[in-house]
N, C-alpha and C positions, 0 to 999 in steps of 0.2 A: 482532358486531364485536370485542368483547373476549373473550379466552380465560378461561374459568372453571376454577378448580382447576389441578392440574398443578404439578409441582415444577420449578423452574428448575435447570439443571445447575450446581451449586455450584462444581465444579472450574473450569469455564470462567469463571464469573462472578468468582471469587476471583482467578484468574490475571490477568484483565483489570484488575481494580481495583488489584492490586499493581503491574502494569506502568504504569498511569496515574499512580499515586501516585509511583512511582520516577521517572517521566518529569518530573513537576512539580519534584521535587527536583533532578534533573539539568539541567533547563532553567534553573533559577535559578543553579545552580552554574556552568554553562557560559556563561551569557549575562550575568552580573552586570557583568563588566568592560565588555562591549560596550554594555550598557544605560546604564552611566554615561557612556561616551564618546558614544553616539548621542543620548541623551535626557536626560542628567544624572540618571538614576534607575536604580540597580542592579536595581530590581524591574520595570522596564519590560516586558521580554519575558515574565517569569513571570506578571505580572499579566494580560497578554493571553491567555496560555496557560491560566491558571486560569479565566478567564471562558468560554473556549471549552470547557474540560473540563466545567464546570458545565452549559453548554448541551448538550454531547454526552451527559453522563450523564442529563440530563432526557429527551433524545430516546431514549436507550437504554432507560430505564425505561418510557417510554410504549410503545415498540415491543415490549417484553417482554410487555405486556398486550394489545396489538392482535393479533388473529388474522392470521397472515401471509398467509392466503388473500385478504385485502383488496387485496393488491398485484397479484393476477392481472389484473384488468381495467385496472390502471394501467400494464401493461407497454408497450403501444404509445404512449399519451400520454407516458409517461416517456421513451421512446426519442426521440420527436419533440422534446421539450424539451431533451434532452441534445445533439441535433444543433444546435438553435438556439443553445445556449450555446457549443458548440465553434466554430461559425461566428462568433458575436458576439465571442469573445475575440480573434480575429484582427484585428478592426477597432477595438474599443474597449477592448481588454485592456491590462494593465500588466505589467511584468516587469523583470528585471535580466539583465545579461550577454548581451544579444542574444536572449533568449527572452521571449515574451509568453504567459504562462500563467494570469493571474488577471484577474478582473473585480472592480472595487472596488464593494462594496455595504455601505452603512451603516458605513463606517469599517473594514471587514474585507475581506480578499481571498478571493473564491470561485474555486476552481480547477475549471473544468468537466470536465477530464479525470478528476478524482477522482469526480465525480458519475457520469460515463459508465461507470466500472467497475461500480458497484453497479447501475446501470440495466441494463447489458448482462447481468449475472448473472441478474437477474429476467426479462428478456425471453427469454433463451435457455432458462431453466428452464421458463417458460410454454410456449414454442414446442415444446420436446421432450416435455413432459408431455401436451400436447393433440393433437399430430399424430403419434401413435405409428405410424400406418400409413405415414408418409412418412419416418420417421427414417433408415432404412437405404437410402433412395434418394438418389442424388447430386443430381439437378437439383431435385427437389421437397423434399428434406430438408436436405442439408448446404449446398448452394450458396447459398441465400438468407441463411443465417447468416454464411457466409464473406464475402459481399458487404457486408453491414451492418458486420461487424467490420472489414473492409478500409477501409470509408469512415470509420469512427471512428478507426482507426489512422492513416489518411492525414491527417485533420484535426489529430490530436494531433502528428503529425510536422511539421506546418507551424508549430507554435508556436516552436521544436521541442522535443520531449520524448520521446526514444527510450525511456528507462527506463519511464515510465508507459505508453507505447504497448505495450512488450513485456509489461508486467504484465497489461494488458488482453487481449492476444492469448493469453497463457499461460492465464489464468483461463478464457476462453471455450473453449479447447481441452480443458481438464480437464473442464468441464461437458459438452461434446460427447461426450467419451469415456465419461463416467459415464452419459450419457443413451442410450447404445447405438448411437451412430453407428459405421458400419463402420470397423474399424481400418485396413483396406486403403485406404479412401478418405482417412482422415486422414494416413496415411503418404504417399500419393501427393501430397496437397496440400502436406505438409511438404517433400517433395523439390522440388516446383515453387517453393515460397516461399523456399527456402534461397538461391538466387542473388539474388532480389530483396532479401532481408534483407542479404546481403553487399554488394550495391550501395549500399543505404542507409547502411551503416556506412562505406563507402569514399568516398562522394560528398562528404563534408564533411571538410576537412582536420583540424579539431579532433578528430573522431572517430578518424581514423587515428592522430593523435598520442597520443590517450588509449589506443588499443590497443597501440601500441608502448611507451607508458609502463607499461602493465599488465605487459607481457612483461619489461621491464627499466626500472624507475623511475629507476635511477641513470644511465641514458643521458641524462636531461634533469632533473637533480635540482632545478634552480631554477625550472622551469616546469611541464610536464605531469606530472612525477614528484613534484612537491612535496607534493601532498595525501596521496598514499599513503605517502610516506616519513615525513612528520610524523605520520600516523595510526599507523604501525607503531612509531614512537618513543614515542608516547603509550601504546599498548598494552603495549609491552615494558617501559617504565619503571614500570608499575603493579605488576609482579611478581605474587605470589600474593595479597597482601592489599590492595594499592593504596597510594597516597600519602596517602590520607585525603580525606574529602569536602571539596570546596572548594579543594583544594591542587594542582589541575592547573596545570602550567606551559605546556602547549600551547595553552590558551585565551587566552593573552596574545599574540594575533595571529600565532601560529606556524601553527596548524592552521585553515584556512578552513572556514566552514560548521560550526563546532564545536558549535553549538546546534541544528543541523538535520540535514543528511545525515551528519555525522561525529560525532554525539553519543555513539555507542557507543564510540568511541575514548576520549573523555573519561571515560565511565563506567568503562572498564577501567583507565584511568590512576588514577582516584581510588578505585575499589572493587576493583581487581585482578582476577585470574583468577576468583576466587570470585564476584565481582559479575557478571562477564560470563557465567560458566557458569550462574548463577541466572537471568539474563535468557533465555538459550537454553532452559533447562528450562521456563520459563513459556510460551514460544512452543510448545514441544513439547506442553505440557498443552493449550493451545488447539487445536492441530492434532489431537491425540488425541481430545479430547472433541468437537470439531467433526465428525470422521469418525464417531464413535460416535452422535452425534445424527442424522447423515445416514442411517446404517444403520437407525435405529429410528424414522425419521420416518413419519407416518401415511399419506403418499402420495408419489408420484414427484416431484411439484412441490416438496414440502418437502425431499426427499432431494437433489435437484439444487441447490436454493437453499442448503442447508447446505454442500454440497460446494463451491459457488462462493465463498461467503463465507469459508469456512475456507481455501480455496486462495489467495484474494486476500490475506488477512492473512499466511499462512505464506510465500507467495512474496515478498511485499514485505520481510518480515523477513529471509529468506534472501538476497535480492538486496542489501539494505542492508549486512548484516553481511559478505557476500562482498566488497563494495566496500571497506569499512572495513579488512578484514584483508588486502587485496591479492589476494584469490582471484578477483575479477572486475574487469573494466574499470570505471572511474568512470562512474556514472550518478546522476542527481539523484532518488534514491528515498528518502523519509523512513522512519525506523524506526517502525512502528505503535505508537501510544500513548505513545511516548517523545520523538520528535523534535518540536521547535517547528514548528507549522504547523496552521492551522485546518481547511482542507478535508479533509486526510487524517485528522485526528483525528475530525472530525464524521462522516465517511463510515464510518470504521472502527467507531466506537461505534454508529452506526445499524445497521451490518451485524451487530454482536454482539447488539444488541437483537432483531433478526429471528431470529438463530440461537437465542437463548435462548427466544424464543416457540415456535419449533419444538420445542425440548427439553421445553417444558411439555405438548406434545401427543404426545410419544413414548410408545410402548408400553413398559410396565414390563418 
């Protein structure tokens, strides 16, 4: 059950620890004003984030020790549980802004869609590594995974949460490609899915308005373009070295979600271009070491698991920073290890724990 010997990939480990520490500092800096207003305590949000970070680190250290092969027989039960949670959140979930994404458990919010991403990575990795004779066949290889992914995506869209659903689909596609699924089949499915994705984007008025705001935020600066404009003002005002830690102006109710989805803008405002570039470099290190671990994994299951976890973290970071910089339409995707939010933090740290366990079993 426990892995003996083997060295953890220190580059990936250190990069995650730095991002997590920086995240706690930035959550306090960005949320102190809100915490004072909401709970009469400037430490309210960072205290919650610290508890979750400690729990997440404990989980990461345990998973670093536990042989990742233990998750193979848990693939199907985990998938069933994730479906139960995704259905349950539609009936007993809580949320804000018209979205129902969390289930309240022991005073904390669990986001089933975050659990579903890690579960799907494990399930697809097991499927592709054990059914090698069927991988390149459409009906017995690719189609079952597509149907399961479509069902997960559909339930997430009912919340609704397009960003997390897109992250799930992207991660699964990356694992499928790495697992040897025929590229022509994936291309064909992508061409068929494009109209459906376009329809999903256009069927809700707020998504259409977000798309137009992305193209020209100044066309509606007081509403749909507000977040992007305020985010760019925060980034631009930071300059090269930033205004200084705790000296953000945008966190005073100008930039919404400044401690969650748009925390990178506050980071750039306070720590400048150098701070933002450092964060990007740390994500690059995780992506680089994650792929290196995947290439040196002792078996195909470990390779696919490492690729899936690395892709999940890298894509979320890319999507979040793309939104904050106005390079992508607004979606509610947190920045891994930095944004305030329990489920994303716990699942990301759990994923890193598994990734580091794979690194301990890699060939030198």
